[in-house]
N, C-alpha and C positions, 0 to 999 in steps of 0.2 A: 803746594798743590799735591793732592793725593788722587789717584785713579782707582777705579775698579773696572776690569781686573787690575790687580796691583802691578803686574808686570807689563801692562800695556805700553807705556812709553819705551821700555827697553826692547820689547818685541817689535814695535813699530820701527824703531831705528835700525834694528837688525833685519828688517823686511820679513819678519816671521809672523807678524800679526795677521790673522785670518779674518778678523772683524774689528770693528771700532770699539771704543770703550762703552760701558754701560752707564758709568757715573764718574763724576770728579767733584772734588771740593777745593775751592780756592780760598785761602785764609792766610793771615799773618800770625806769627808765632811770638806772642809776648813771653817774657821770662820773669822768674820770681825775684832775682837779685837779692836773695836773703830773706825775702818776705814769705808769709804763708798766704795761700790763695784766698781763703775766706777771712773776712774782716779787715785784711790789710790791702787786698787788691779788689776783690769782689764782695758783694753783700747779698745775703740770701733775700729772695723776694724782689730783687731789682733786675730789670732786663740787662743782658750782656750780649755783645755781638759775636761771641765765640771766636775771639781773636783780637787783633789790634788794627788800627788804621782803617782801611776800607771795610765795608761790611763783608762778612763771610758769605760766599755763594756756593750753593749746591746746584750742579748741572746734571740733569738726567737725560741720557741719550735714548732712552726707551721708557715707556710707561712702567711704573713701579708700584709696588705695594709697600708702604712704609708704616711699620708698626700697625698693620692691619687696615690702613687706609689707602685707597687708590689715588695715585698722584700721576698726573700727565707728564709726558716728556716736556722739558723746559728748564729754565734757569730761575732759581729762587734765592732770595736772601735768607740766611738761617740766623736765628738768634735764640736765646734761651732765657728762662727765668729759673735760676737755680734755687733749690731748697736743700736742706741737709740730707734727705733720703731720696729725693726724686728731682728731676729737672723737667720742665716743660720746654720742649723744643718746638720752635715755630718756623714755618715756611711763609715767606712774604713775597709779593710780586714787585716790590720797590727795588729793583736791581740797579747796579751802577751807582751806589750811594756811599757816602763817606760816613764812617762812624756808625752810630745807631740812633735813628730817629723813628721809633716804632709808629707806624700808622696802622692800627688794628683793622681799618677798613680794607687794607690790602693783604691781610693774612689769608693764606690759602688753606692751611691745615696746622694743627698742633698735635703733639704727641707727649704723653707722660712716660718717662723712662726712669728706671731706678738709678740712683747714684750710690756707688759703693766706695768705701774707704779701703785702700790697698796698703800693703807694706812697702810698696815701691814709691819713690818720689821723683817726679819729672820736673826739671828746671824749666823747660820750654813747653808751652801748650802744644799738644799734638793731636792731630786728626788723621786717622788712617783707616782704610777699609780692611776688614778681616774677613776672609772667605767663610761662608756659613751655608747651611742647607738652602738651596734655591736662590742664593744671592750672597749678601754680605751683611756685616754689622759695621756701622760707622762708629769707630771707637773715638771718643773725645776724652782726653786725659790731661790732667795738670796737677802738680803737687802730688798728693796721695789720693786724688779723687778721679774716678772714671765713670763714664756712662756709655752705653752702647745703644745705638739706634738701628733696629733690624730693617733691612731693605731686601725685598725679593723682586725678581724680574720674570 
């Protein structure tokens, strides 16, 4: 689980939190086990749940603007359709679901974000909020690929 602000759980436990979180993402962390992410684990053009086991969920505690689109406070399933140079990130209202069984009729919004190849390689899939102007970027990274979803509040 990752929160924004990033230090929210620590400040809450230390009773220093002056307000609640703005967002959190709940996900499982698959790992490579010697494989490469694309062609051995994931395939371009096929939907992926952005994790393992239960569907990945994004919870917004305040209305937000994600990649230029207004999104209401609430809880959403997140999944993506990766391509080599960009990923389509989708928010869906089918919460509390196992795996990924996309129902496009429940899609709330979608966003196209660039995918970049890095010189770093991560064994475990990682999602973390990085502070940015007026909000955060939700970094999604695995192997040597990363995407960033801009979120403002």
